[in-house]
C-alpha positions in Angstrom: 2.6 41.2 48.7 0.3 43.5 51.0 -2.4 42.0 53.3 -5.0 43.7 50.9 -3.9 42.1 47.2 -3.0 38.9 49.6 -7.2 38.6 51.0 -7.8 39.1 47.3 -5.8 37.0 45.6 -8.1 34.8 48.2 -10.5 35.7 47.3 -10.8 34.9 44.1 -8.8 31.8 43.8 -11.8 30.8 46.6 -14.4 32.2 43.9 -12.9 30.1 41.1 -15.6 27.6 41.1 -18.1 30.2 40.4 -15.9 30.8 36.5 -14.3 33.6 35.9 -14.1 35.6 38.9 -11.2 39.3 39.3 -10.8 41.8 42.0 -9.8 44.6 40.6 -7.8 47.8 42.3 -10.7 50.4 43.6 -11.1 53.2 46.1 -8.6 51.6 48.3 -9.8 48.1 47.4 -10.5 46.0 46.1 -13.9 44.9 43.4 -14.5 41.6 43.0 -16.2 40.9 39.4 -17.4 37.8 37.7 -17.1 38.5 34.7 -18.2 42.0 34.0 -20.7 42.5 36.9 -19.4 43.9 40.7 -20.9 41.6 44.2 -18.3 41.7 46.2 -15.2 44.1 47.3 -12.3 44.1 49.7 -12.1 46.7 52.3 -10.8 47.8 55.6 -9.4 43.4 55.4 -12.6 42.0 54.8 -14.9 40.5 52.0 -18.4 42.2 51.7 -21.0 40.8 49.1 -24.0 42.4 47.2 -27.3 42.1 48.7 -30.9 43.2 48.3 -34.5 42.9 49.7 -34.0 39.8 49.3 -30.3 39.0 50.3 -30.2 40.9 52.9 -32.0 39.1 56.1 -29.9 35.5 55.5 -27.0 38.1 56.3 -28.3 39.8 59.0 -29.5 36.2 60.9 -26.1 35.5 60.3 -24.4 38.3 62.4 -22.8 39.8 58.9 -22.2 44.2 59.4 -22.9 46.2 56.6 -19.9 48.2 55.2 -20.7 51.6 55.6 -18.4 54.9 54.8 -18.5 58.5 56.1 -20.6 60.1 53.7 -19.7 64.4 53.7 -22.4 64.5 56.4 -22.9 61.3 58.2 -21.7 57.5 57.7 -23.6 56.0 55.0 -25.0 52.5 54.5 -23.5 50.9 50.9 -25.9 48.0 50.0 -22.4 45.0 50.8 -22.8 43.2 53.9 -19.8 41.0 55.6 -19.1 37.7 55.4 -19.3 34.8 58.5 -16.2 34.7 59.6 -15.9 30.6 59.2 -16.8 31.7 55.1 -13.3 32.5 53.8 -12.0 29.8 55.7 -13.5 27.2 53.4 -14.9 27.4 49.8 -17.9 25.4 50.5 -18.6 27.9 52.9 -18.1 31.0 51.1 -19.1 29.6 47.9 -23.7 30.2 48.0 -22.1 33.6 50.2 -20.7 34.9 47.2 -23.7 33.2 45.2 -26.4 35.1 47.4 -23.7 38.1 46.3 -23.7 37.3 43.0 -28.0 36.7 42.5 -28.5 40.2 43.4 -25.6 42.2 41.2 -27.9 39.9 39.1 -31.1 41.1 40.4 -29.6 45.0 40.9 -28.6 44.8 37.1 -32.1 44.1 36.0 -33.6 47.2 37.1 -31.0 49.6 35.0 -32.3 51.0 32.7 -29.5 50.4 29.7 -26.3 53.4 28.8 -26.6 55.1 26.2 -23.9 54.9 24.0 -22.0 58.4 23.8 -22.3 59.0 20.3 -24.9 57.0 19.0 -27.8 58.1 17.8 
């Protein structure tokens, strides 16, 4: 088993108390989903959770780092931040961070207009 898949499996296992959580391979890493909502990702062998204006200060205060990728013209910061180092060792430490990520993802989804279905009025 490669390291990325191992981290994805471990993360899903630790997040079981949240309910139906799964990891889906995407872009060389994994998206972490609760039901159909992506609230986390694994990239470069690190776990990141979704942040927004309400939760980003908590991640910053804990010394977490933003997910940044090389955009076409400059580095681009995404709204996903690492978890504290000790969080992957203990579900009791990880779950509150996951709940923050899930709440941020739910707020982001609530702000989006509903998608139009193709071929239907």
